[in-house]
C-alpha positions in Angstrom: -38.6 8.5 26.7 -41.3 9.8 29.1 -41.3 13.5 29.9 -42.9 14.9 33.0 -43.9 18.5 33.4 -44.6 19.1 37.2 -46.5 22.4 36.8 -49.0 21.1 34.2 -49.0 17.5 35.4 -48.6 16.2 31.9 -46.6 13.3 30.5 -45.7 12.6 26.9 -44.8 9.1 25.8 -44.4 8.0 22.2 -46.6 10.9 21.1 -49.4 10.2 23.7 -50.2 12.9 26.2 -51.2 11.9 29.8 -52.3 14.1 32.6 -52.0 13.7 36.4 -55.6 12.2 36.3 -54.4 9.5 33.9 -51.5 8.6 36.2 -54.0 8.5 39.1 -56.2 6.1 37.0 -53.2 3.8 36.4 -52.5 3.7 40.2 -56.1 2.8 40.9 -56.0 0.1 38.3 -52.9 -1.4 39.9 -54.5 -1.1 43.4 -57.7 -2.8 42.3 -55.9 -5.7 40.7 -53.2 -6.6 43.2 -52.6 -10.1 41.8 -52.3 -9.1 38.2 -48.9 -9.2 36.4 -47.5 -6.3 34.5 -48.6 -8.0 31.2 -52.2 -8.3 32.5 -52.3 -4.7 33.7 -51.1 -3.4 30.4 -53.9 -5.3 28.6 -56.5 -3.9 31.0 -55.2 -0.4 30.6 -55.3 -0.6 26.8 -58.9 -1.8 26.9 -59.9 0.9 29.4 -58.4 3.6 27.2 -59.3 2.0 23.9 -55.6 2.2 23.1 -55.5 0.1 19.9 -53.9 -0.1 16.5 -55.9 0.6 13.4 -56.4 -3.1 12.9 -57.9 -3.5 16.4 -54.9 -5.1 18.1 -54.0 -3.7 21.6 -51.0 -1.5 21.9 -50.0 -3.5 25.0 -46.2 -3.5 24.3 -46.2 0.3 24.0 -48.4 0.5 27.1 -45.9 -1.7 29.1 -43.1 0.7 28.1 -45.1 3.7 29.3 -45.9 2.0 32.6 -42.3 1.0 33.1 -41.2 4.6 32.5 -43.7 5.9 35.1 -42.6 3.2 37.5 -38.9 4.2 37.1 -39.9 7.8 37.6 -41.6 7.0 40.9 -45.1 8.0 39.7 -46.6 4.5 39.9 -45.6 1.3 41.6 -45.7 -1.8 39.4 -45.9 -5.3 40.9 -42.6 -7.3 40.9 -41.8 -9.2 37.8 -43.2 -12.7 38.0 -40.7 -14.2 35.5 -37.9 -13.1 33.2 -39.2 -13.7 29.7 -36.7 -14.0 26.8 -37.0 -10.9 24.7 -36.5 -11.9 21.0 -36.1 -8.3 20.0 -33.0 -8.0 22.3 -31.6 -11.5 22.1 -32.0 -11.7 18.3 -29.7 -14.0 16.3 -28.6 -13.2 12.8 -30.7 -15.0 10.2 -29.0 -18.1 9.1 -27.9 -18.5 5.4 -30.4 -20.5 3.4 -29.1 -22.5 0.5 -30.9 -21.7 -2.8 -30.2 -22.0 -6.5 -27.7 -19.3 -7.5 -27.4 -20.1 -11.2 -27.6 -17.0 -13.4 -31.0 -15.5 -14.4 -30.5 -13.3 -17.4 -32.2 -12.4 -20.6 -35.3 -10.3 -21.3 -38.0 -9.4 -18.8 -40.6 -11.0 -21.0 -38.8 -14.3 -20.7 -39.1 -14.6 -16.9 -42.8 -13.6 -16.6 -45.2 -14.1 -15.0 -43.7 -12.9 -11.7 -45.4 -13.9 -8.4 -45.4 -11.4 -5.5 -45.8 -13.2 -2.2 -46.3 -11.4 1.1 -44.3 -13.6 3.5 -44.5 -11.9 6.9 -45.7 -14.4 9.5 -45.5 -17.3 6.9 -43.1 -20.2 6.5 -41.2 -18.2 3.9 -40.3 -15.3 6.2 -37.1 -17.0 7.3 -36.0 -17.2 3.6 -36.7 -13.5 3.2 -34.8 -12.6 6.4 -31.8 -14.7 5.2 -31.7 -13.2 1.7 -31.8 -9.7 3.1 -29.1 -10.5 5.7 -26.7 -12.1 3.3 -27.2 -10.3 0.0 -28.3 -6.7 0.9 -25.5 -4.3 1.8 -27.4 -3.1 4.9 -28.2 -6.6 6.1 -31.4 -7.6 8.0 -32.8 -5.3 10.7 -36.1 -6.2 12.4 -38.6 -3.4 11.5 -40.9 -1.9 14.0 -44.6 -0.9 13.7 -46.7 -1.9 10.7 -44.6 -3.9 8.2 -44.9 -6.2 5.2 -42.3 -8.4 3.5 -42.4 -9.6 -0.1 -40.5 -12.2 -2.1 -40.8 -11.9 -5.9 -40.6 -15.3 -7.6 -40.0 -16.3 -11.3 -40.7 -19.9 -12.2 -40.6 -20.8 -8.4 -37.2 -19.2 -7.9 -36.8 -16.1 -5.7 -35.4 -13.2 -7.6 -36.1 -10.1 -5.4 -37.2 -9.0 -2.0 -38.9 -5.8 -0.7 -39.6 -4.7 2.8 -42.1 -2.0 3.9 -42.7 -0.5 7.3 -44.1 2.5 9.1 -42.7 5.8 7.8 -40.2 8.0 9.7 -41.9 10.7 11.7 -40.2 13.7 10.1 -38.4 14.2 6.7 -38.1 17.9 5.8 -38.4 17.7 2.0 -41.2 15.1 2.2 -43.2 17.2 4.7 -42.8 20.3 2.5 -43.9 18.3 -0.5 -47.0 17.0 1.2 -47.7 20.4 2.8 -49.1 19.0 6.0 -49.0 20.7 9.4 -47.3 19.1 12.5 -50.7 18.0 13.8 -51.7 16.5 10.4 -48.4 14.6 10.3 -48.9 13.2 13.7 -52.5 12.1 12.9 -51.8 10.7 9.4 -48.2 9.4 9.5 -49.6 5.9 9.6 -51.1 6.4 6.1 -47.5 6.3 4.6 -45.4 3.2 3.9 -41.6 3.3 3.9 -39.6 1.0 1.5 -36.8 0.0 3.9 -35.2 -2.7 1.7 -35.2 -3.5 -2.0 -33.0 -6.4 -3.2 -32.5 -7.9 -6.6 -30.5 -11.0 -6.0 -26.9 -10.7 -7.3 -27.2 -13.5 -9.9 -30.3 -12.0 -11.5 -29.5 -9.7 -14.4 -32.6 -8.6 -16.3 -33.0 -5.2 -17.9 -35.8 -3.0 -16.4 -36.7 -5.6 -13.8 -36.3 -3.3 -10.8 -38.5 -0.6 -12.2 -41.1 -3.2 -13.3 -41.2 -4.7 -9.7 -41.6 -1.2 -8.2 -44.5 -0.4 -10.5 -46.3 -3.6 -9.7 -45.5 -3.3 -6.0 -47.2 0.0 -5.6 -50.6 -1.5 -6.3 -50.0 -4.7 -4.4 -48.7 -3.2 -1.1 -51.6 -0.7 -1.1 -54.2 -3.6 -1.2 -52.3 -5.8 1.3 -51.9 -2.9 3.8 -55.7 -2.3 3.7 -56.4 -6.0 4.2 -54.0 -6.6 7.0 -54.0 -3.3 8.9 -57.5 -2.1 8.1 -56.5 1.3 6.8 -55.4 2.8 3.5 -52.0 4.1 2.6 -51.8 7.1 0.2 -48.1 7.6 -0.2 -44.9 5.5 -0.5 -41.3 6.7 0.2 -37.8 5.5 0.4 -34.2 6.6 0.9 -31.4 6.0 -1.6 -27.8 6.2 -0.5 -26.3 8.7 -3.0 -22.8 7.3 -2.5 -23.9 3.9 -3.8 -26.9 4.4 -6.1 -28.4 6.9 -8.5 -32.1 5.9 -7.9 -32.5 5.1 -11.5 -35.1 2.4 -11.0 -37.3 4.6 -8.8 -37.2 7.3 -11.4 -38.1 4.8 -14.1 -41.0 3.7 -12.0 -42.3 7.3 -11.8 -41.2 8.0 -8.2 -40.5 11.6 -7.5 -37.1 12.8 -6.2 -37.9 15.3 -3.4 -34.5 16.3 -2.1 -31.9 14.9 0.4 -31.7 14.1 4.0 -29.5 16.1 6.4 -27.4 13.1 7.3 -28.1 13.8 11.0 -30.6 11.0 11.9 -33.8 11.3 14.0 -32.1 11.6 17.4 -29.5 14.3 16.4 -28.4 16.7 19.1 -25.3 18.2 17.4 -26.8 19.6 14.2 -23.9 18.0 12.3 -24.1 15.2 9.7 -23.0 11.9 11.1 -24.1 9.5 8.3 -24.3 9.4 4.5 -26.7 11.7 2.7 -29.7 9.9 1.3 -31.9 11.0 -1.6 -35.6 11.0 -0.7 -38.0 9.5 -3.2 -41.8 9.6 -3.0 -44.7 8.0 -4.8 -48.2 9.3 -4.2 -50.9 6.5 -4.5 -53.7 9.0 -5.0 -54.0 12.2 -7.0 -55.8 13.6 -3.8 -53.0 12.5 -1.5 -52.3 16.0 -0.2 -56.0 16.5 0.8 -56.1 13.0 2.4 -53.0 13.5 4.4 -53.4 17.1 5.3 -57.0 17.0 6.5 -57.4 18.5 10.0 -60.6 16.6 10.6 -60.6 14.5 13.8 
């Protein structure tokens, strides 16, 4: 949503503030490039404003969303669409079921080691990950947004577990109180958190202590991979556990910290009434200085 305050001539879109001068700049950019498509204009605007992700990639998709909101509000006039491109985020098919060996895996943890942790996003194995989550996780597959990594854990070349990580939710009351950051610090440093959106042990795998072992190993691996792929550190991990289904035992055994519960209202609540199940919030600091690193007010 794009908000316009006529007295102050300010816009707010996805956390970015724009003034009337910024809107005038966009109008000049459009006027100076009359043959450019909306896609090309968004690229040029991102470069002009240095609107980039921490890894250097342009935020052109977010930029196009901003320009479209301004266009719909009558503040700028975009060129007509040159073509109707298929949007895979809208026209997304459910991941197809992939046939794999479902024979029982049981016994002791020592008997299935070593485990291989493979980051599979944007690899040939991503379809396998999506399929396993879709068909064996109770929530199914949901395409994450923002920064994200996907892992398949293998034992003797067989997949036994999957984990998904993505950008953290903007506001969680008990987490924010635990970190102790201000609203400004949260806005500036929220990208330094990673959110465990999915954790799946495949149903035919029955190994004692496997889940907590994977979580303990994963904490080090995801930290290193995030730095390599997105060019910035992460200092804190978090997840939600549905209290009607799970006790969070594996997170506790892996030294995660129970912080409290969600309100059950969701991020877009307007009624102040619970409309979904209550989730337990678990956190895992990756540095003993995480509060200082996340709460710094330095620019």
